[in-house]
N, C-alpha and C positions, 0 to 999 in steps of 0.2 A: 264374099268379097273381103280381102284382107287389107287392112289400112297400113300404110307405111308411115313411118315417122321420119319427118326430115328436119334437119337442124337449120335449114335456111330460114324459116320464119323466126325461129328463136334467135339467130345471129342478127336479123333485122330488127328484132323487139330489143335485144340487149346490146347491140352495137359490136360485140366481139364474139367470135366463134367459140372462143374458151368459155365465156358465160354460158352460152347455149348448151356446151357439152356437159358442164356442171348440172345445169337444170335437167337435162336429159337424164343423167346418172341418179339424180335425186328422184325424179319420176319413176325409173326403173326400180329403185330401192323401195319406194312406196308401194308399187305394185307387187313386188315380191313379198313385201311385208304383209299386205292385205291378203295374199294368197296363203301364206303362212298361218296368219290368225285364223282364216276360214278354215283351214285344214284342222288346226288344233281344235276349233269349235266343234267340227263335225265329228272328230275322233273322240273328243270328250263327251259329246252327246251319245255316242255309240256305246262307250265305256260305261257311262252312267245308266243306260238302259240295261246294259248287261249285269251291272252290279245289283239292280233291283230285282233280280231273280226271286221266286218264292222258294224258301228253304225251310224244311221242317227237321229239326235235328233230334227231337225227342217228344215222345208222347207218354202221358202219365194218366191213369195206369197203364203199364206196357200190356196188360191183357185183363180180360174179365172171364167169368164163369157163367154157365147157364144154370138156372135154377136156384139162383140167389133169392133172398127175400126181397130186395129192392131191384127192380128191373130198369130203373132210370139212373144213368150215371152220368158224370161230367168228366169229359176228357180234357187234359191241359195240353196243348200244343206249345212247343218251344222252339223258336227258330228265328229266321229273318224275314222281314217284309210280310208279316202276317195280317196286317190291317186291312179290313174290308174283304175278307175272304169269304167264300162259301163253301159248305161242305156237304157231302153226300156219300152214302154207302152204295156200292154197286148192287148190294141185295136190298131190294126195296123193303124187306121185312124189318131192317134195322132203320128205324125213323130218326133222323136229326130234328130235334124240336126247337133247338135255338143255337146261335152262334153268337158269343161275345167277344169282342176284340178290345183291346187297350190302346191308348195313345202311343205307347212305346212301340207297337207293332212287333214286338218280341214274343208276345204271348197272345193266345187265343184259347177260348174256353167253349167246348162243344158239348151241348146236352144230347144224349142219346137215350132212346127208349128201345129196350130189348124184350122182344116177345117172349112169352113163357114156352112157346112150343118151337123155339129155333134150335136148330141142331148145332153141336159144336163144330168148329172150323175156323179157317183163316178168311177173314173178309177184307174186302178192298175199300178203302177210304179214299175218295177223290176230293182234292182241295183245289179249288180254282180261285183265281183273282184276275179278272179280265181275260187276257189271252194267256196268262201263265198258269201252270197247274203242277200238282205234285201228287203222287200216288203211293199210298202206304198199305202195308198189310196190317191187319189188327186181329189178333187171335182171341176168339172166344173158346174157352176151354170146357171140357166136361168136369164137372164138380166131382172131387173124390168122395168116395164112399165113407160115411162116418164124420165128415167134416161138419155137419150140422150140430153135433154135439159140442163143438168147440165154442166156448163162451167168450174168449177174448180177454181183454184187460178189464178187471173190475176192483173193487176196494179190496177184496180178499187178497189180491196180488201184491199190496203195498206193504212194505215193512217200514215202520217208523224207527229211526235209530236215534236214541238220545245220547249224545256225547257230551260230557262236561267241557266247557270251554275255560280252561285254565288260565289262558292269555287275558281274559277279561279281569282276572285277578281279584275275584270277590273274596277268596280266601288265600292269604299269603303263606299260610302254613303248609300248603300242598305243593308250593313251588320247587322244593328240593325233595327228590326221591332217592332213597339210598341205593347205590348200586348202579345208579345212571348218571353218566357224565353229561351234564346239562349246564355249561358255564358260559352262556351267551348274554351279553349285556346289550339290550336293544333300547 
């Protein structure tokens, strides 16, 4: 049942029909304003829930190898809204032992245990947060033959270069070198 709005009670209340029309226009403006505010609120809520999607932009290290000395690794996920995520691999042989999130929600750290008998391949990582999810491929590669003998960076790789610093000016006799134009006054 639709109610109709009559100006008669308003004109009796205010004495003139003109005042009733003004009040009616104000009430209609208020009604339209309330509708507009409600629409903006609903639209804003829908947009904010859309903006809170789970996004993983990068994973470090981008891959790993089977047969490594250490079979426990930590993956760093970088993206948006990563707070409170849970992570698992589709292959149950890859075990996620812990997930650490940070207050910024741009980073998450996932500890993974890789079994010694795992075969090389691309494995699916499932990241969930409530009803939101993201799926990534994570390659675990075959280790190249002979790579075990690579030692990496050590003390033997460091070269220490001693360069006299003539700008400290401990010896003013070496300030001028014959044949070199060096005429700067600082």
